[in-house]
KEPANU-959120 format. One record per residue (C-alpha): residue in three letters; x, y, z. Coordinates in steps of 0.5 Angstrom, whole numbers, plus 2048, in hexadecimal, padded with zeros to 3 digits. Layout:
ALAXYZ;...
//
This chain:
MET800800800;ARG8028077FF;TYR803809806;PHE808803807;LEU80B802800;GLY80B80A7FE;GLY80980C7F7;GLN80280B7F3;MET7FE8057F3;ASN7F88037EF;LEU7F37FF7F2;GLY7F27FB7EC;ARG7F97F97EC;PHE7F97F87F3;PHE7F37F47F3;SER7F67EF7EE;SER7FD7EF7F1;LEU7F97ED7F8;CYS7F57E77F4;VAL7FB7E57F0;ALA7FF7E47F7;LEU7F97E17FA;ALA7F87DC7F5;PHE7FF7DA7F5;GLY7FF7D97FC;LEU7F97D57FC;THR7FC7D07F7;SER8037D07F9;GLY8027D1801;LEU8077D7801;ALA8027DC802;PRO8037DD809;SER80A7E0808;ALA8077E6804;PHE8047E880A;GLY80A7E780E;LEU8077E1812;ALA80A7DA814;GLU8097D4810;PRO8027D1812;ALA8027CB815;LYS8007C5812;ASP7F87C5812;VAL7F67BF816;ALA7EE7C1816;PRO7EA7BA814;ALA7E97B980D;GLU7E27BA80A;GLN7DE7B480D;GLN7D87B080B;ARG7D27B380F;ALA7D07AF815;SER7C87AD814;PHE7C37AD81A;SER7BC7AA819;LEU7B67AC81D;THR7B17A8821;PRO7AB7AC822;ALA7A87AD829;ASN7A37A882A;THR7A07AC831;PRO79E7B3832;MET7A47B7834;ARG7A57BC83A;ILE7AA7C283A;ASP7AC7C2841;GLY7B37C2841;VAL7B37BA843;LEU7B47B583E;ASP7AF7B0841;ASP7AA7AF83C;PRO7AA7A8839;ALA7AC7AB832;TRP7B37AD834;ALA7B57A6835;ASP7B47A582D;ALA7B77AB82B;THR7BD7AC827;VAL7C37AD82B;ILE7C87B2828;PRO7CF7B282C;LEU7D37B982C;THR7D97B582A;HIS7DE7BB828;GLU7E17C282C;TRP7E17C7826;LEU7E47CD82B;PRO7E97CD82E;GLY7EB7C682C;ASP7EB7C5824;ASN7E67BF824;THR7E97BC82A;GLU7E57B882F;PRO7E07BC833;PRO7E27BD83B;VAL7DB7BB83D;ARG7D57B683A;THR7CF7B8836;GLU7C97B5833;CYS7C47B882E;LEU7BE7B482E;VAL7B97B5828;THR7B27B3826;LEU7AC7B6823;ASP7A47B5822;ARG7A07B881D;GLU7A07BF820;ASN7A77C0823;LEU7AE7BF823;TYR7B17BD82A;VAL7B87BD82C;GLY7BA7BC833;PHE7C17BC836;ARG7C57B983C;ALA7CB7BD83D;PHE7CF7BA842;ASP7D47BE847;PRO7D97BC84C;ASP7D87C2850;PRO7D07C484F;SER7D27CA854;GLN7D67CD84F;ILE7D07CD84A;ARG7CF7D4847;LEU7C77D6847;HIS7C47DD847;LEU7BD7DF845;ALA7BD7E483F;ASP7B87E683A;ARG7B87E2833;ASP7BE7E282E;PHE7C27E6834;PRO7C97E4832;PHE7CA7E1839;LEU7D17DD83A;ASP7CD7D883E;ASP7CE7D083D;THR7CA7CF837;VAL7C87C9833;GLY7C47C982C;PHE7C47C7825;LEU7C47CA81E;ILE7C07C6819;ASP7C07C7811;THR7B87C680F;PHE7B97C6808;ASP7C07C2808;SER7C37C7804;GLN7C97C8807;ARG7C97CF807;ARG7C47D280D;ALA7C27CF813;TYR7BE7D181A;LEU7C17D1820;PHE7BE7D0827;LYS7C17D182E;VAL7BF7D0835;ASN7C37D183C;PRO7C17CD842;LEU7BB7D1844;GLY7B87D183D;VAL7BA7D883A;GLN7B97D8833;PHE7BE7DA82D;ASP7BC7D9826;ALA7BF7DB81F;THR7C07DA818;VAL7C77D8816;SER7C97D980F;ASP7D07D680B;VAL7CE7DA805;ASP7D07E1808;ASP7D37DE80E;SER7CE7E1813;GLU7CA7DF81A;ASP7C47E381A;SER7C07E3821;SER7BB7E881F;TRP7B77E281D;ASP7B27E0822;ALA7AE7D9823;ILE7A87D7827;TRP7AB7D182B;ASN7AB7CD832;SER7B17CC836;ALA7B37CA83D;GLY7B97C8841;LYS7BB7C5848;LEU7C17C484C;THR7C27BD84E;ASP7C77BA853;ASP7CC7B884D;GLY7CB7BF848;TYR7C57C1845;VAL7BF7BF840;VAL7BC7C383B;GLU7B57C2837;MET7B37C5831;ALA7AD7C582C;ILE7AE7C8825;PRO7A77C9822;PHE7A77C781A;ARG7A37CD819;GLN7A97D181B;LEU7AE7CE816;ARG7AE7CF80E;PHE7AF7C880B;ALA7AE7C5804;PRO7A67C2804;SER7A67BB803;GLN7A37B4805;GLU7A97B1804;LYS7AF7B080A;GLN7B37B680A;THR7BB7B780C;TRP7BD7BD810;GLY7C47BF812;PHE7C57BF819;LEU7CA7C181E;ALA7CA7C1826;THR7CE7C682A;ARG7D07C7831;SER7D37CD834;TYR7D77CC83A;PRO7DA7D283D;ARG7DF7D1843;SER7E67D4843;VAL7E67D483C;VAL7DF7D3837;HIS7DF7CC835;GLU7DB7CB82E;LEU7D87C482D;ARG7D57C1827;SER7D27BB825;THR7D77BA81F;ALA7DE7BC81C;ASN7DE7C2819;ASP7E47C4814;ARG7E67CB814;SER7E97CA80D;GLN7E27CA80A;GLY7DF7D180A;CYS7D87CF80C;LEU7D57CC812;VAL7CE7CA810;CYS7D17C680B;GLN7D47C2810;PHE7CE7C0814;ASP7CC7B8815;SER7C57B6813;LEU7BF7B5816;GLN7BB7B0812;GLY7B37AD813;LEU7B07B4813;GLU7A97B3810;GLY7A27B4812;MET7A37BB815;GLU79D7BF815;VAL79D7C7816;GLY7957C8816;TYR7937CF813;ASN79A7D1815;LEU7967D8817;GLU7997DD81C;VAL7947E381D;VAL7977E9822;PRO7937EE824;THR7967F4827;ILE7947FA82B;THR79980082C;ALA798806830;THR79D80C831;ARG79E813834;THR7A3817833;ASP7A481E837;GLN7AA823835;ARG7AC82A835;ALA7AD82E82E;THR7B4831831;LEU7B882F837;THR7B583683B;SER7AE834839;PRO7A983183D;ILE7A782983C;GLU7A1828838;SER79D822839;GLY79C81E832;GLU79681B830;GLU794813832;ASP79580F82B;VAL79280882B;GLU792804825;GLY7907FD823;GLY7947F981F;LEU7947F281C;SER7997ED819;VAL7987E7816;ARG79D7E1814;TRP79A7DC810;GLY79E7D680E;LEU79B7D5807;THR79F7CE806;PRO7A57CB80B;SER7AA7CF807;LEU7A67D6805;THR7A47DB80A;LEU7A07E1809;ASN7A17E780E;ALA79C7ED80E;ALA79B7F3813;ILE7957F8813;ASN7967FE817;PRO79C7FA819;ASP79F7FB820;PHE7A77FC81E;SER7A87FF825;GLN7AF7FE828;VAL7B07FE82F;GLU7B77FC82F;ALA7BB802830;ASP7C180282B;VAL7C880282E;ALA7CB80982E;GLN7D180B82A;LEU7D581182A;ASP7D5814823;VAL7DA81A824;ASN7DF81A81F;GLU7DB81581A;ARG7DA817813;PHE7D5811811;ALA7CE80F814;LEU7CE80A81A;PHE7CB803819;PHE7C680181D;PRO7C37FA81D;GLU7BC7F881B;LYS7B77F6821;ARG7B07F681F;PRO7AD7EF81E;PHE7A97F0818;PHE7B07F2814;LEU7B47ED818;GLU7B07E7815;GLY7B47E480F;ALA7B97E980F;ASP7BE7E580D;PHE7BB7E3807;PHE7BC7EA805;SER7C47EA807;THR7C97EC802;PRO7D07EE802;ILE7CF7F5800;ARG7CA7F7806;ALA7C57F9800;VAL7BF7F8805;PHE7BE7FB80C;THR7B77FB80E;ARG7B8801813;THR7B880680D;ILE7B080480E;ALA7AE809814;ASN7A7809815;PRO7A3804810;GLU79C803810;VAL79C7FC80D;GLY7A17F780B;VAL7A07F0807;LYS7A67EB807;LEU7A67E4803;THR7AC7E0805;GLY7AE7D9803;LYS7B27D3800;LYS7B07CE7FA;ASP7B57C97F8;LYS7BB7CD7F7;ASN7B77D47F6;VAL7B77D87FC;PHE7B37DF7FB;GLY7B17E5800;ILE7AC7EA7FE;GLN7AA7F0802;PHE7A67F7801;ALA7A57FC806;ARG7A2803806;ASP7A580880A;ASN7A380F80D;ILE7AA81280D;THR7AF812808;ASN7B681280B;LEU7BC813807;LEU7C4812808;PHE7C8816803;PRO7CF812802;GLY7D6815800;PHE7DD813800;GLU7DF817806;SER7D881880A;SER7D181680A;GLY7CB81B80B;PHE7C381980D;ALA7BD81C80B;SER7B581A80D;VAL7B081C808;ASP7A981D80A;GLN7A5818804;ASP7A3811804;VAL7A780C800;ASP7A68057FE;SER7AC8007FF;ALA7AD7F97FC;ILE7B27F47FD;LEU7B27EE7F8;ARG7B87E87FA;TYR7B97E27F6;ARG7BF7DD7F7;ARG7C07D67F4;ASP7C47D17F7;VAL7C97CF7F2;GLY7CD7C87F3;ARG7CF7C67FA;THR7D07CC7FE;SER7D07D27F9;THR7CA7D77F7;LEU7C97DC7F2;GLY7C47E27F4;PHE7C07E87F1;LEU7BE7EE7F5;TYR7B97F47F4;SER7B87F97F9;GLY7B48007F7;ARG7B08067FA;GLN7AB80A7F7;GLY7A88117F9;ASP7A48177F5;ASP7AB81A7F2;TYR7B08157F5;ARG7B380E7F3;ASN7B88097F4;HIS7B98027F1;VAL7BF7FE7F2;TYR7BF7F77EF;GLY7C57F27EE;VAL7C87EB7EF;ASP7CC7E77F4;GLY7CF7E17F5;ALA7D37DC7FA;TYR7D77D77F7;ARG7DB7D17FA;LEU7E17D17F6;ALA7E47CB7FA;ARG7E37C9801;SER7E77CE804;ASN7E67D47FF;THR7E07D87FE;LEU7DE7DE7F9;ARG7D97E37FB;PHE7D77E87F6;GLN7D17ED7F5;LEU7D07F37EF;LEU7CA7F87F0;ASN7C87FE7EC;ALA7C38037EF;THR7BF8097EB;THR7BD80F7F0;ALA7B98157EF;TYR7B881A7F5;PRO7B38207F6;ASP7B68267F3;ALA7B682A7FA;VAL7B98247FD;ALA7BF8237F8;ALA7C082B7F8;ASP7C082B800;ASN7C5825801;ASP7CA8267FB;GLN7C78207F7;GLN7C68207EF;LEU7C08227EC;GLY7BC81D7E8;SER7BD8167E7;PHE7C48137E8;SER7C780C7E9;GLY7CD8087EB;HIS7CF8017ED;ALA7D37FE7F2;TRP7D67F77F3;GLN7DA7F27F7;VAL7DE7EC7F7;ASP7E17E87FD;PHE7E57E27FD;ALA7E67DE803;HIS7EB7D9805;ALA7EB7D580C;THR7EE7CF80E;ARG7F07CD816;ASP7F67D1816;TRP7F57D7811;GLN7EF7DB80F;TRP7F07E0809;ARG7EB7E5806;VAL7EC7EA800;ASN7E67EF7FF;ALA7E57F47F9;SER7E07F97F8;GLU7DD7FF7F4;THR7D88047F6;ASP7D68097F1;GLU7D58107F3;ASP7CE8107F0;PHE7CC8097F4;ARG7C680A7F9;ALA7C38047FD;ASP7BE808800;SER7BB801803;GLY7C17FF806;PHE7C7802809;VAL7CD804805;PRO7D080B808;ARG7D680B804;VAL7D680C7FC;GLY7DB80E7F7;VAL7E18097F9;GLN7E48037F7;GLN7E87FF7FC;VAL7EC7F87FD;PHE7EC7F5804;PHE7F17EF806;ASP7F17EB80C;ALA7F57E580E;SER7F57E1815;ARG7FA7DC818;PHE7F67D881E;PHE7FA7D4823;TRP7F77CE827;PRO7F97CC82E;GLN7FC7C5830;GLU7F97C2836;ASP7FA7C683C;SER7FC7CC838;TRP7FD7D383B;PHE7F87D6835;SER7F17D4832;ARG7F37D782B;LEU7F87DC828;ARG7F77E0822;ALA7FB7E481E;ARG7F87E9819;ILE7FA7EE814;ASN7F57F180F;GLY7F57F880B;ILE7F07FC807;LEU7F1801801;ILE7EC8067FF;GLN7EC80A7F9;THR7E780F7F5;GLN7E580C7EF;ASP7EA8117EC;SER7EF80D7F0;ASP7F18127F5;LEU7F28107FC;VAL7ED810801;GLU7F080B806;GLN7F5806807;GLY7F780280D;VAL7FA7FC810;ASN7F87F8817;ILE7FC7F481A;GLU7F97F0820;PHE7FA7EA825;PHE7F57E7829;TYR7F57E282F;GLU7F07DE832;GLY7F17DB839;PRO7EF7D9840;LYS7E97DC843;GLN7E67DE83C;SER7EC7E383B;ARG7ED7E6835;ILE7F27EB833;ALA7F37EF82C;VAL7F87F382A;GLY7F97F7824;ILE7FD7FD820;ARG7FA80181B;PRO7FE805816;ASN7F9809811;GLU7F980E80C;GLU7F381280A;ALA7F1818805;PHE7EC81D808;ARG7EA823804;GLY7F0823800;GLN7F5822806;SER7F881B807;PHE7F981980E;LYS7FE813811;ASN7FC811817;VAL7FE80B81C;ARG7F9808821;GLY7FA802826;ASP7F57FF82B;ILE7F47F9830;ARG7ED7F5832;ALA7EE7F1838;SER7E87ED83B;PHE7E77E7840;ARG7E27E4844;PRO7E47E384B;THR7DE7DF84D;GLY7D77DD849;ASP7D47E384C;LEU7D97E984A;SER7DC7EB843;LEU7E17F1843;GLU7E47F483C;LEU7E87FA83B;PHE7EA7FD834;VAL7EF802833;ARG7F180682D;GLY7F580C82B;GLY7F980F826;GLU7F9814820;ILE7F281581D;ILE7EF81B818;ASP7EB82081B;PHE7E6820816;THR7E2827818;ASN7E982B818;VAL7EC827813;ARG7F3825816;LYS7F782081A;SER7F581F821;ASP7F781A827;PHE7F181682A;ARG7F0811830;ARG7EA80D831;VAL7E9808837;GLU7E3803837;PRO7E27FF83E;SER7DC7FB83E;MET7D97F6843;GLU7D37F0843;PHE7D17ED849;ASN7CC7E984C;LEU7CA7E9853;GLY7C77E2855;ARG7C27DF84F;ARG7BD7E584F;ILE7C17EC84E;SER7C67ED849;GLY7C97F4845;GLU7CE7F7841;LEU7D27FD843;SER7D680183D;TYR7DA80783D;THR7DD80B837;TRP7E2810837;GLU7E5814832;GLU7EA81A832;PHE7ED81E82C;GLU7F382282C;PHE7F6827827;GLN7FE829828;GLY7FD82782F;GLN7F782B831;LYS7F0827832;PHE7EA82982E;LEU7E582482E;GLU7E381F834;ALA7DD81A833;ASN7DA815838;LEU7D5810838;ALA7D280C83E;GLN7CD80683D;SER7CA802842;THR7C57FC841;LEU7C27F9847;ARG7BD7F3847;TYR7B97EF84C;HIS7B67E984A;PHE7B07E684E;ASN7B07E0849;VAL7B17DD842;ARG7AC7E283F;THR7AC7E8844;PHE7B17ED845;VAL7B27F5846;ARG7B77F9843;ALA7BA7FF844;ILE7BF80383F;PHE7C3809840;GLN7C780D83B;TYR7CB81383C;ARG7CF817837;ASP7D381D838;VAL7D8821833;GLU7DC827835;ARG7E082B82F;ASP7E5831830;LEU7E283582A;ALA7E983982B;LEU7ED834828;TYR7E8833822;ASN7E983681B;PRO7E583D81B;GLY7DE83D818;ILE7DC83681B;GLN7D683681E;LEU7D5830824;PRO7D283082B;PRO7D8830830;LYS7D482B834;GLN7CF826833;GLU7CC822838;GLU7C681C837;LEU7C381783C;PHE7BE81283A;SER7BB80D83F;GLN7B680783E;LEU7B2803842;LEU7AF7FD83F;PHE7AA7F7842;SER7AA7F183D;TYR7A67EB83D;LYS7A77E6838;LEU7A37E0837;ASN7A67DF830;PRO7A97E482C;GLN7A37E6829;THR79E7E682F;VAL7A17EB833;LEU79F7F1839;LEU7A47F7839;ALA7A37FD83D;GLY7A980283D;TYR7AB80983E;SER7B180D83B;ASP7B381483C;THR7B9819839;ALA7BC81E83C;GLN7C1824838;GLY7C682983B;ASN7CB82E838;GLU7D083383A;SER7CA83883D;ILE7C583383F;ASP7C682D844;LEU7C3826842;THR7BC827841;GLN7B682283F;ARG7B4823838;SER7AF81D837;ARG7AC81883B;SER7A8812837;PHE7A380C83A;PHE7A2806836;LEU79E800837;LYS79D7FA832;ILE7997F4832;GLY79A7EE82D;TYR7977E782C;ALA7997E2828;TRP7937DE825;LEU7957D7822;ARG7927D281E;
//
């Protein structure tokens, strides 16, 4: 790269050279030396194996899910032992014994676990909300209902029956916990460990409609967290294969599954009231009560085809976004989607370029979605009408935002075809249309397994856009209709000891993905990444070591430098679930016609001294661009955080972020962000939660360039109190209160608004 090698470098030549070096390395085994790393050890991961097959015996007596495996049908269930440790060992013998039992009747798939433990007093178990990323002991399974070797459902349960479900996809190498199913689970401690029972209704799963016996992919798992976290599985997994679902064992003998009408109707009532001040010195004014009814319907037209519809839908969001510091930021911050309607089947619309981001639909009147799979064909269709048009204006140096008060219709069409054993080829369209506004994006993408260790992913998109003339003029955008393209190619190579990745992309300056999240355009870039893993011997002082080097080169479409840099990192994992990462990051950036060479370094350390406490500290410092004043500055960032449990019922998180910026030894900006969350769980279904977020920014404007208008002090406080009862993900009672407060250099922190919230939803199933 130019910063390190001197002179000019064209991105195209750089990418070509890098690909040649990588290809040579993959074929000759000499590529590690190109990155200054040692020669890899011989790959000792197991070779690709024949899948084991397990035949199911239907339950001949009724099943009761109570955490006790005493129903007669369990005696005849298929037993699948967990025979391999995946981490920290590499397909080694597990430290504890685990049995998975599987059976079925016409309506449910039943999965039970006997998790033996030499010291049951050390079992980690806490009450939590469903899908909460707890670090407890857990057991679970993944199931590929189409046996496509590409996508699977994941179900996990802790010893108290707390549920976690998700979808896992080898197509885009993702795990998406936004998917929610209605299922039953229970767990109990025993004298020699714990037992878990799960019942998954077939109506909650998608699978091929057939009267013949089916084969599904299956993998049983257990997490056994002690000084280190032991991840156990029911089969050997080859790290040299770039896929997980493709390595599942198979369940045979599934037949006669009934889904009934497969109809889920969820009426909701939502009541809100917001009181607020027009200014910080005005009296607070009471708002009007707003009570709305809504109706959401989920209908399984067939076991593999699902229709979702919502009339005056409840798209309310009660989970507060994690606050982020936005000082010295040029581009829009990303906040994940959390609204249930849009989360259903969200992974169907995922592509390498984030061309679909449903939070762009702010206040919809109606929504309709159809998702499904037929043979080798996967598809999704979504329509919505929105009362608000939010627009993100991307650029290569910064992004902007505007909101237009007009209705807009949005549509998303997704089609994907399974090709060969594990590859895919897809098409995407996303569009928005208003009175004098339109944005249409369409293109193709694919994922190909070139060999068992190599994966190629690509996407090509084109977009046409036309903004209202007034909006275009106010935000320095083109008048009339314009179009642009975007493409991305990603090659990944993974073995037991090495991981490689090269990514090249280009986003035209006239490309707009208004239904997605693409805040930067007008650039082309190349990214490379190489990691070497070191595995422990018996009684080793570490669980895993990793050395990593990656780099990025970003240019304008005219080959002018935007950014380039290299990151050199070392990772350690060891006892007490300790993790240490150290990195040094030389970097060069161009901004507003100037070039800046910076060097930064950081360290992240975390450990879990007990099952109830986790501590983490992140420190970064060095040189950075002060984008407001267009100058080189020094900065420091410190982020301590803590997660804790007090007994089984109380849990929480505390975090603090401090940033300081200096120019020529004088501090001109300091930012503080403190966040805390505290929960009390009455049982598996009911909890109360309090959230507090405090943000404080102070600037010394005497050290800013003349003419810059910024407040010298900004102070904000957000708090929320929520009561939650969830019989299942859709049958809920939520009641909450939140308020915001603001302050500045002349006014102390003053309440700006307060809101009251009540939601009742009931899932009617047939």
